[in-house]
N, C-alpha and C positions, 0 to 999 in steps of 0.2 A: 648906615645900619639902623634899622627900625625894629623895635620890639613891641608886642602887645601882651600885657599881662591879662589873661582871660578870666581870672578869678581873684577878686580882692574883697576885703571887708574893712575898708578904711573909715567907716562910720563908727567903729567900735570905740569905746571910751579910751582905750589905751593910746589912741592917736590924738586925743583932744589937745588943741592948742598948737599942734606941730605940723599941720597939713601943708602949710606953705613951704616949710623946709623940706618935708618929705617929697613934695611935688618937685622941688628943685633937684633933689637927688634922683628921682626917677627920670626926669628929663635929661639930666647929665649922663645917665646910664643908657640912653637911647630909647626909653619907653615912650611911645607916642600915643598910646591909647590904653585905657583900662576898661574892663567889663566888671562892674560891681555887682556881686551876687547879693541875694536877699534871703535871710533866714525866716522872716515872717512879714506879712504885709504891713504890720505896724512900723516897720523900718522905712517904709516908702518915702515918707516926708524927709527924713534925715539923709537918705541916699539922694533924693532929688535935689536937696540943697547943695550937696557936694557937686552934683552934675551941673547945677547952675553956676557954681563957683569955678569949676574947671571944665573947659569945653571938651577936653579929651576923654571924658568919662561917659560911657553908656552904662545901662544897668538892667537888672532883671527884677521880677517880683514873683514870689512864691512862698511856700511853706516847707521848711526843712523836715525830714522824716522824724527827727528827734523832738519835734514840736507838734506832732500830729494828734496829740490828745486835745489840741485846740481846734481840730478840723470840724467844720460844719458846712452846710450848704451855703450859709451866709458868707463864710470864708471863701468859698469857691467864687461866689458872685463878686466879692471884693477884689480878689486877684484878677478876675476877668475885666472888671471895670477899670482898675488901676492900670492894667497892661494896655488898655485902649486909650488911656488918658494922656500919654506922653510918647512922642515919636522916638524918644531916646531909650524906651524899653525895648530891648533887643532879644529878650529870652524870658522863659518861664522857669523859675527855680530860685534857690536850688530845691529840688525835690528828689525822690528816690526812696531807697530802703537802707536802714542801718540796723542790722541784727546784732551788732557788737555791743551797743549800749542800751538797747531797748528790746523788749520781747512782744510788743503790741503789733504783731506782724500783720494781722488782717486790717487793722486800722491804718497802718502805713501803706499797705497795698491800695486801700480805698482812696486815700488822699493822693497817692501817686497817680493812679489811673485817672482821677478827676482832673489833675493838673496836666496830664497828657492830653486830655480832651480839650482843655482850654488852649493849649499850644496848637493843637490841630485846627481848632476853630479860628485862631488868630494867625495861623501860618507863621508861628515863631518857633525857634528851636527850644529844646529843654536842656537845662543844666542838671545833670544827674549825679547825686551823691550816692555812693554804693560802698558799704563797708560790711564785710562778712556776709554778703547777700548777692553775690554775682549770679548764681544760678537762678535765684528767685527774680532778680531784676531782669535778666534776659527772658525769663518765662513771661513776666508781665508785659514786656515790650513786644514779644512775638505774638502773644495773644491779642494785645491791643491792636497791633498793626493788621492782623488777620481779620479782625472784626470791624475796625474803624478806618484804617488807612495808615499810610506811612507818616511817621514823625521824624524830625531831624534833631540832632543834639550832640552833646558832648558828655563823656564819662570824665568827670572832673577829679583832680587829685588822684589819679588812677593808681591802684596798688595791687592789681590782679596779676594772675599768672599769664604766660603767653597763650595758653589754651583759652582762658576766660577772655583775654583781650581779643582773640579771634572771633568769639561769639558776637561781640559788639561791633567789630569791623564788618562782619557779615550782615549785621542789621543796618549798616550805613552810618554808624556813629563815628564821631571824632574821638580821639583819646588825648587827654591832657595830662601832662606830667608836672609835678610840683617839686619842691625841694627834697622830697623823699628820694628822688632818683640820684641825689648826690650822696646819700648815706651809704656807708661801706657795706652794711649788712643787707641792703635792699636789692639783692641779686635778682629776684624775679621781676621786680619793677624795671631794673636795668635791662633785663632780657626782653621785656615787653617794649621798652623804648627803642630797642634795636630792630624790632620786627614790624612796627607800624609803617605803612606806606607813607611817603612824603606828603601826599595830599590829604591825610587824615590826622596830622600831628599838630598838637597845640601845647603851649607851655603856660604856666601860671605860678603864682606864689601861694595862693590861699592865705595871704597875710591877714592877721598877724601871727598865724600858726606856721609851724614847720619850716623855719628858716633854713636855707640850704647851707651846706659846707661852702665857704669857711665861716659863715655867720651863725652856724648852728648854736642854739642856746640863747640867742638874742631874739628880740621882737622882730618878726619878719616885716618887710615893706616892699612896695612894688619895684624899687630899684634892684632888688636882689634877684629878680627874674633873669637878669643877665647871667648869674651863676648857674641857674637851671639850664639856660640855653647853652652855656659853655660845656656843661656835662653831657647834655643830650647830643650835641655836635660831636664830642669826643667819642661817645659810645657808638655813634652811627658812622664815624669815619668821614665826616664832611666838615667843611669850613664853618666857622661861626657865622660868617656872612650868609652862606647858603641856608643854614638852619634858621636864621632870623628871617630871611626872605620867605622861606617856605611857610613857617608858622604864622607870620604876619599876614600873608596872603590867605591862608586857611581861615584865620580869625575873621578877616574881612568878609570872606565868602559865607561863613556860617552865620555870623551875626549881622551881616548887612552894613558893615562899617565902611565909611568913606574917609580916607585920610587926606 
């Protein structure tokens, strides 16, 4: 049984001094690869250091929508240059829209579209953060693809309704579920997890955030993606082995990972 955690932030200070032990736990849980997301390009060096240390880590570079007050043309050039600088960069992101915590909607859209352009130029997928902004995110993607061409990617830590989920499936995107899918009250997320076709399904922790049941309330870590897999398999009525095989294959295809 092999698992890929498609969204981690193990460069955060909360993990300092413990990564070797955390790695041992993720390996014991069957996690064979991690995709390390990026909140801002300034993280690139710390993320690259982790990838140098652990061969099973690929990573992304991008600017999170809640940091788009930092967006400049120079930032776009930096992301483009960094993404080209290392073959282990498998995606652009995380980018997207977050209207829950910020109201600079036009600034977010501008940064999002610019990062879609970088992804298109480099033929890399995008990791999309979308919170309280599903309609606007789908609108940006539809418009961009109509004008510039098709982009690939994943809706990470997905929390949308089945209707919203279908919008992004129709655009060709993968849908990734986090520990939220294990929460008792997350009914619409669970419904979405049941409807995604097997070829578009991914799983993640988004650690250190959103630890799944039965670890809820603790610091999240990559080993806990096993609990996400168990819940999604249960919801979909398939074996854990089948779920792991499907999501691992999907992650390899989207991010160009060779195990």
